[in-house]
PyMOL commands that place a pseudoatom at each C-alpha (Angstrom):
pseudoatom trace, name=CA, resn=UNK, resi=1, chain=A, elem=C, hetatm=0, pos=[-10.185, 18.937, -3.612]
pseudoatom trace, name=CA, resn=UNK, resi=2, chain=A, elem=C, hetatm=0, pos=[-9.945, 15.982, -5.644]
pseudoatom trace, name=CA, resn=UNK, resi=3, chain=A, elem=C, hetatm=0, pos=[-6.987, 15.726, -7.792]
pseudoatom trace, name=CA, resn=UNK, resi=4, chain=A, elem=C, hetatm=0, pos=[-6.999, 13.926, -11.434]
pseudoatom trace, name=CA, resn=UNK, resi=5, chain=A, elem=C, hetatm=0, pos=[-4.881, 10.984, -11.807]
pseudoatom trace, name=CA, resn=UNK, resi=6, chain=A, elem=C, hetatm=0, pos=[-3.448, 10.400, -15.417]
pseudoatom trace, name=CA, resn=UNK, resi=7, chain=A, elem=C, hetatm=0, pos=[-2.096, 6.898, -16.617]
pseudoatom trace, name=CA, resn=UNK, resi=8, chain=A, elem=C, hetatm=0, pos=[0.659, 6.190, -18.866]
pseudoatom trace, name=CA, resn=UNK, resi=9, chain=A, elem=C, hetatm=0, pos=[1.818, 3.215, -20.524]
pseudoatom trace, name=CA, resn=UNK, resi=10, chain=A, elem=C, hetatm=0, pos=[5.740, 2.611, -21.156]
pseudoatom trace, name=CA, resn=UNK, resi=11, chain=A, elem=C, hetatm=0, pos=[6.958, 1.264, -24.381]
pseudoatom trace, name=CA, resn=UNK, resi=12, chain=A, elem=C, hetatm=0, pos=[7.208, -2.591, -24.572]
pseudoatom trace, name=CA, resn=UNK, resi=13, chain=A, elem=C, hetatm=0, pos=[10.445, -4.606, -23.537]
pseudoatom trace, name=CA, resn=UNK, resi=14, chain=A, elem=C, hetatm=0, pos=[11.351, -8.190, -23.562]
pseudoatom trace, name=CA, resn=UNK, resi=15, chain=A, elem=C, hetatm=0, pos=[10.765, -7.884, -19.644]
pseudoatom trace, name=CA, resn=UNK, resi=16, chain=A, elem=C, hetatm=0, pos=[7.439, -6.028, -20.183]
pseudoatom trace, name=CA, resn=UNK, resi=17, chain=A, elem=C, hetatm=0, pos=[5.698, -7.056, -23.545]
pseudoatom trace, name=CA, resn=UNK, resi=18, chain=A, elem=C, hetatm=0, pos=[2.734, -4.819, -22.954]
pseudoatom trace, name=CA, resn=UNK, resi=19, chain=A, elem=C, hetatm=0, pos=[4.953, -2.105, -20.964]
pseudoatom trace, name=CA, resn=UNK, resi=20, chain=A, elem=C, hetatm=0, pos=[4.464, -0.866, -17.527]
pseudoatom trace, name=CA, resn=UNK, resi=21, chain=A, elem=C, hetatm=0, pos=[1.567, 1.175, -16.155]
pseudoatom trace, name=CA, resn=UNK, resi=22, chain=A, elem=C, hetatm=0, pos=[2.629, 4.615, -14.701]
pseudoatom trace, name=CA, resn=UNK, resi=23, chain=A, elem=C, hetatm=0, pos=[0.382, 6.998, -12.802]
pseudoatom trace, name=CA, resn=UNK, resi=24, chain=A, elem=C, hetatm=0, pos=[0.768, 10.549, -12.552]
pseudoatom trace, name=CA, resn=UNK, resi=25, chain=A, elem=C, hetatm=0, pos=[-0.853, 12.755, -9.777]
pseudoatom trace, name=CA, resn=UNK, resi=26, chain=A, elem=C, hetatm=0, pos=[0.233, 15.835, -8.211]
pseudoatom trace, name=CA, resn=UNK, resi=27, chain=A, elem=C, hetatm=0, pos=[3.146, 16.054, -10.066]
pseudoatom trace, name=CA, resn=UNK, resi=28, chain=A, elem=C, hetatm=0, pos=[4.811, 12.867, -9.094]
pseudoatom trace, name=CA, resn=UNK, resi=29, chain=A, elem=C, hetatm=0, pos=[4.884, 9.730, -11.095]
pseudoatom trace, name=CA, resn=UNK, resi=30, chain=A, elem=C, hetatm=0, pos=[4.356, 6.126, -9.738]
pseudoatom trace, name=CA, resn=UNK, resi=31, chain=A, elem=C, hetatm=0, pos=[4.841, 2.986, -11.576]
pseudoatom trace, name=CA, resn=UNK, resi=32, chain=A, elem=C, hetatm=0, pos=[2.672, -0.144, -10.595]
pseudoatom trace, name=CA, resn=UNK, resi=33, chain=A, elem=C, hetatm=0, pos=[4.902, -2.717, -9.119]
pseudoatom trace, name=CA, resn=UNK, resi=34, chain=A, elem=C, hetatm=0, pos=[4.240, -6.281, -7.328]
pseudoatom trace, name=CA, resn=UNK, resi=35, chain=A, elem=C, hetatm=0, pos=[3.845, -4.268, -3.844]
pseudoatom trace, name=CA, resn=UNK, resi=36, chain=A, elem=C, hetatm=0, pos=[1.907, -1.406, -5.413]
pseudoatom trace, name=CA, resn=UNK, resi=37, chain=A, elem=C, hetatm=0, pos=[2.819, 1.836, -6.648]
pseudoatom trace, name=CA, resn=UNK, resi=38, chain=A, elem=C, hetatm=0, pos=[6.153, 2.967, -6.306]
pseudoatom trace, name=CA, resn=UNK, resi=39, chain=A, elem=C, hetatm=0, pos=[7.129, 6.493, -6.522]
pseudoatom trace, name=CA, resn=UNK, resi=40, chain=A, elem=C, hetatm=0, pos=[9.418, 7.026, -9.732]
pseudoatom trace, name=CA, resn=UNK, resi=41, chain=A, elem=C, hetatm=0, pos=[12.400, 9.809, -9.132]
pseudoatom trace, name=CA, resn=UNK, resi=42, chain=A, elem=C, hetatm=0, pos=[12.745, 12.355, -11.718]
pseudoatom trace, name=CA, resn=UNK, resi=43, chain=A, elem=C, hetatm=0, pos=[10.343, 12.969, -14.664]
pseudoatom trace, name=CA, resn=UNK, resi=44, chain=A, elem=C, hetatm=0, pos=[8.154, 10.497, -16.314]
pseudoatom trace, name=CA, resn=UNK, resi=45, chain=A, elem=C, hetatm=0, pos=[9.849, 8.186, -18.777]
pseudoatom trace, name=CA, resn=UNK, resi=46, chain=A, elem=C, hetatm=0, pos=[10.453, 9.576, -22.147]
pseudoatom trace, name=CA, resn=UNK, resi=47, chain=A, elem=C, hetatm=0, pos=[8.514, 7.644, -24.096]
pseudoatom trace, name=CA, resn=UNK, resi=48, chain=A, elem=C, hetatm=0, pos=[5.392, 6.840, -22.090]
pseudoatom trace, name=CA, resn=UNK, resi=49, chain=A, elem=C, hetatm=0, pos=[2.280, 7.140, -23.660]
pseudoatom trace, name=CA, resn=UNK, resi=50, chain=A, elem=C, hetatm=0, pos=[-0.904, 8.929, -22.173]
pseudoatom trace, name=CA, resn=UNK, resi=51, chain=A, elem=C, hetatm=0, pos=[-3.773, 6.329, -21.964]
pseudoatom trace, name=CA, resn=UNK, resi=52, chain=A, elem=C, hetatm=0, pos=[-7.315, 6.867, -20.941]
pseudoatom trace, name=CA, resn=UNK, resi=53, chain=A, elem=C, hetatm=0, pos=[-8.518, 5.319, -17.788]
pseudoatom trace, name=CA, resn=UNK, resi=54, chain=A, elem=C, hetatm=0, pos=[-10.244, 2.584, -19.590]
pseudoatom trace, name=CA, resn=UNK, resi=55, chain=A, elem=C, hetatm=0, pos=[-7.124, 1.674, -21.276]
pseudoatom trace, name=CA, resn=UNK, resi=56, chain=A, elem=C, hetatm=0, pos=[-5.460, 1.463, -18.030]
pseudoatom trace, name=CA, resn=UNK, resi=57, chain=A, elem=C, hetatm=0, pos=[-8.118, -0.957, -16.650]
pseudoatom trace, name=CA, resn=UNK, resi=58, chain=A, elem=C, hetatm=0, pos=[-7.540, -3.126, -19.932]
pseudoatom trace, name=CA, resn=UNK, resi=59, chain=A, elem=C, hetatm=0, pos=[-3.960, -3.124, -19.143]
pseudoatom trace, name=CA, resn=UNK, resi=60, chain=A, elem=C, hetatm=0, pos=[-4.647, -4.216, -15.616]
pseudoatom trace, name=CA, resn=UNK, resi=61, chain=A, elem=C, hetatm=0, pos=[-7.152, -7.171, -16.867]
pseudoatom trace, name=CA, resn=UNK, resi=62, chain=A, elem=C, hetatm=0, pos=[-4.805, -8.126, -19.391]
pseudoatom trace, name=CA, resn=UNK, resi=63, chain=A, elem=C, hetatm=0, pos=[-2.012, -8.314, -16.763]
pseudoatom trace, name=CA, resn=UNK, resi=64, chain=A, elem=C, hetatm=0, pos=[-3.986, -9.753, -13.917]
pseudoatom trace, name=CA, resn=UNK, resi=65, chain=A, elem=C, hetatm=0, pos=[-4.050, -6.788, -11.688]
pseudoatom trace, name=CA, resn=UNK, resi=66, chain=A, elem=C, hetatm=0, pos=[-6.813, -5.868, -9.604]
pseudoatom trace, name=CA, resn=UNK, resi=67, chain=A, elem=C, hetatm=0, pos=[-8.682, -2.956, -10.813]
pseudoatom trace, name=CA, resn=UNK, resi=68, chain=A, elem=C, hetatm=0, pos=[-9.182, -1.267, -7.417]
pseudoatom trace, name=CA, resn=UNK, resi=69, chain=A, elem=C, hetatm=0, pos=[-5.131, -0.414, -7.665]
pseudoatom trace, name=CA, resn=UNK, resi=70, chain=A, elem=C, hetatm=0, pos=[-6.075, 2.278, -10.195]
pseudoatom trace, name=CA, resn=UNK, resi=71, chain=A, elem=C, hetatm=0, pos=[-8.034, 4.278, -7.382]
pseudoatom trace, name=CA, resn=UNK, resi=72, chain=A, elem=C, hetatm=0, pos=[-5.163, 3.429, -4.940]
pseudoatom trace, name=CA, resn=UNK, resi=73, chain=A, elem=C, hetatm=0, pos=[-2.335, 5.832, -6.376]
pseudoatom trace, name=CA, resn=UNK, resi=74, chain=A, elem=C, hetatm=0, pos=[-0.923, 7.629, -3.679]
pseudoatom trace, name=CA, resn=UNK, resi=75, chain=A, elem=C, hetatm=0, pos=[-1.522, 11.274, -2.970]
pseudoatom trace, name=CA, resn=UNK, resi=76, chain=A, elem=C, hetatm=0, pos=[1.562, 13.687, -2.194]
pseudoatom trace, name=CA, resn=UNK, resi=77, chain=A, elem=C, hetatm=0, pos=[1.382, 15.600, 1.172]
for i in range(1, 77): cmd.bond("trace and resi %d" % i, "trace and resi %d" % (i + 1))
show_as sticks, trace
zoom trace
């Protein structure tokens, strides 16, 4: 069975002017970090907004991330 991954973007901050990209899969949330996807403890950030896959791709291109990372969100066991 294939699970759906949803993408979110956090609010802009001085450190992250375009926000950060979060993926939600199987009830777990992950933030895109320099070494790949890091699992977030707790619930998703309160002000994170849902974005489409296309918007997530645009974010990756703007930030210089490999688009293939969007397909590498970990699956929970």
